[in-house]
N, C-alpha and C positions, 0 to 999 in steps of 0.2 A: 355420143352421149355416154356410152359405157366408159370411155376414157375419163370424162369429167367426174362420173361417180367414183371411179377407181382413185383418181387424184384426191377427191374430197374425202374418201374413206381413209386414205393414207395420211392426209393432213390431220384428220380427227384422231387417228391412232397416235400420231406423233405428238400432238398436243396433250392427249391423255397420258402418254408415257412420260412426258416432261413434267406434267403436274404431279403425277404419281411419284415420280422420282424425287421431285423437290419435297413433297410431303414426307416421303420415306426418309430422306437424308435429315430433314429438320427434326423428325421424331427421334432418329438415332442420335443425333448430336445433342438433343435435349436431355437424354438419359445418361449419356456418357460424359464424365467430367473431363475437360481438356487437360487437366494436370495428371490424370491417372493414365498410365501407359497400359497397353493391352496385357491382360493377364495379371495385373497388379491389383491388390486390394485397395479400396479407397482409404484415404487417411482419415482418422477420427477427427471430429471437430475439436478445436482448442478448448481446454477446460475453462469453465466460468470462473472468474476471479472471486476469491473469498472476500467478504465484506471486512473492512478495516474499522476497528473501534478505538476510541481514545479515552483514556483516563486522565483527569486533570487534577493537578495539584496547584492551587492558586493561593495568592495572598500570603506568601512566606516573606516576612519582613524581619531583617536581622541587622543589629548594630555591628559595624565593622570598622576597623581602623583605616585611615587613609593610606598609611604606609606601615611596614613592619616595625614593631616596637612602639608605635604611637598609641594613644588612647582611642577608644572606639567613639569617634565623633561623627562618623558617616553611617549611612544605612543603605541597605540594598533591599529592593522589592523584587521578588522573584516568583515566576510561575513556570511550570513545565507540563507538557502533555506527553503521555506514553502511549504508544500504539500496540495493539494486539489484534489477533484474528479470533480470539476466544472471548465471546461475550460474557461468559461467567467470570472471567478475570476482573471485569469491571466491578462486579458486586463484591468480590473478595477485596479488591483495592479500596473500595469505599469503607468497608468494615475495618480495614487495617490502616486507614489513612493517618490517624494520629501517630502511629509508630513510624510510618514512612516520613511524615512531616518533621518529626523530631530528629530523625537521622539526616534529613536534608538541611535542617537548621544547623546541626553540628558541622556538616560539610561546608556550609556557607561561612560559618564563624571562623574557619581556617583561612579565609581569603581576606584580601585588603581591597580597597577601592582601586588602587593602582594595579593589582594583579588581575582584577576583573576586566581591565582594558585589553589584556592580551587575548587574542583569538584562541590560542592553545589552551588557556585556562578555561574558556567557555566550552571547548570540546571536552576537556577533562571533567568539567562540571556536568555536562550532559551524560557522559559515560558513567559518572559516579551516581547520578540520579537513577539511571537505568539499572545499575547494579544493585542499588539500595532497594528499589521496588521489587525486583525479582527475588532478591535474597529474603526480604520480609515475607513475601507470599510463599516462598518455598519453605522457610523455617517455621512460620506461624500457622500456616494453613495446610501444610504438606501438599502444596499444589502440584497436581500432575496433569500434564507433563511439566517438567521444571522449566523455569524461565519463560513465563507466558508473554512478557513484553519484549518486543523486538527492537524498538527504537524509542528515543526520547527527543523531544523538541522543546527548546527554550522558547516560550511565547511571551515572556516579559522579563526584562532585566534592567532595572533602573537603579543607578547608583547616585545617591544624593550626598554631597559633601556639606 
């Protein structure tokens, strides 16, 4: 009978040790990150992305010639959006939109319906609109930091002959 009690006691101790060991290991693994090596500080979480805002310049319609040297018998309907991380740049953009629109009209008047078919011309037009918007904000509103808009996107470009 003593042997049976001794075997039962050893079995109970073995079961208790394995359960305790399992709980101890899972608790240890739960707190330690698998990517952090021993003695290393954990990496900070990635920064949250900044919200992106868009300023829109729409309904720019300009008469253009179909080819260089021809009369202006065609027209282009144009819209562009400019992206920024600074929400206050949108307010300044709206206040100065007539100046920006006038400069974009001048930029479009230098094009022809034939030249607007070239993808490089559209890239140059996008860069030109971005430069115009940043320059107008920097010059007229002393915007700080300079160049609040980072990208420009043509959202409408219709050429009608």
